[in-house]
C-alpha positions in Angstrom: 13.5 3.4 -8.5 14.6 3.2 -4.9 12.1 2.9 -2.1 13.2 4.4 1.2 12.1 3.5 4.5 13.6 6.0 7.0 12.0 8.5 9.1 10.2 11.1 7.0 12.1 13.9 8.6 15.4 12.2 7.3 13.8 11.1 4.0 15.7 12.2 1.0 13.3 11.0 -1.3 11.8 13.5 -4.3 8.4 11.9 -4.3 6.3 11.1 -1.3 3.0 9.3 -1.4 0.4 9.8 1.2 -3.1 8.4 1.7 -6.3 10.0 2.9 -9.7 8.6 3.6 -12.9 10.1 2.1 -14.7 9.7 5.6 -11.7 10.5 8.0 -10.2 14.1 8.6 -7.3 12.8 10.8 -4.0 12.9 9.1 -0.9 11.0 9.1 2.6 12.3 10.3 3.7 12.2 6.7 0.8 14.3 5.6 1.6 16.9 8.4 5.3 16.6 7.7 4.4 17.6 3.8 1.7 20.1 4.9 4.6 21.7 7.0 6.9 22.0 4.1 4.1 23.7 2.0 3.5 26.3 4.7 0.2 24.6 5.2 -1.0 25.0 1.4 -1.4 21.3 1.1 -4.2 21.0 3.6 -5.7 24.1 2.4 -6.0 22.8 -1.1 -7.6 19.5 0.1 -9.7 20.6 3.0 -10.6 24.0 2.1 -10.6 24.1 -1.8 -11.5 20.5 -2.0 -9.2 19.8 -4.5 -9.1 16.0 -3.7 -12.1 14.4 -1.5 -10.4 11.1 -0.9 -12.5 8.8 -3.2 -11.1 5.4 -3.8 -8.2 5.9 -6.5 -8.3 9.7 -6.7 -4.9 11.1 -7.0 -3.6 14.7 -6.3 -0.1 15.6 -7.3 1.4 18.6 -5.4 4.7 20.5 -5.3 5.5 20.9 -1.5 8.8 22.3 -2.0 11.6 22.8 -4.7 12.9 19.2 -4.1 9.8 17.5 -2.7 6.7 16.5 -4.6 3.6 14.8 -2.9 1.2 12.6 -4.5 -2.0 12.4 -2.3 -4.2 9.1 -2.9 -7.7 8.7 -1.8 -8.7 5.4 -0.2 -12.3 5.8 -0.1 -14.4 5.0 2.8 -12.3 3.4 5.6 -14.8 0.7 6.4 -15.0 -0.4 2.8 -11.1 -0.7 2.2 -10.0 -3.9 1.3 -6.5 -5.5 0.8 -7.2 -5.7 -2.8 -8.4 -2.0 -3.4 -5.3 -0.8 -1.3 -3.0 -2.7 -3.6 -4.5 -1.5 -6.8 -4.5 2.1 -5.5 -0.7 1.8 -4.5 0.2 0.4 -7.7 -1.9 3.5 -9.5 0.0 5.9 -7.3 3.4 4.4 -8.1 2.5 4.4 -11.9 1.7 8.2 -11.3 5.3 8.9 -10.3 6.5 8.1 -13.7 4.9 11.4 -15.0 7.1 13.2 -12.5 10.6 13.5 -14.1 13.9 13.8 -12.5 13.0 11.8 -9.3 14.7 8.4 -8.7 13.5 7.6 -5.2 10.0 7.1 -3.6 8.6 7.1 -0.2 5.2 5.8 0.8 3.5 6.6 3.8 2.4 3.6 5.9 
C-alpha cells in the first residue's frame, strides 16, 4: 500500500481517510473536497441523516465517485482526544481499507 502526500486536488489515491469530531461541525479541506465530489451527498449523509456522529472510533465508508472511496472516522470530543486515542483510531481506519478491494493507495487527512 502506498501513502500519498500531495495536495488533495492532485491526489490519485483510491481511498481517502478524513476525520470528524463529535462536537465540532467545521470541516477540513479534505472533507470539503470529498463532499464536492459527491455533489454534497457526503455531508447530507453525515449532518442531515446522522449516519455517523463522530464518536471515537466510529467509521463510515462512502463511495464519493467511481474511483474514490472515503472513510470518515470519528475522533470523539475534541477536548478529550489524546495521542494514544488518535493513533488507535488511525490504525482502525487503515485496517478498514482492507475491506475495500482494488485500491492500492491511501491518503489520510491531516
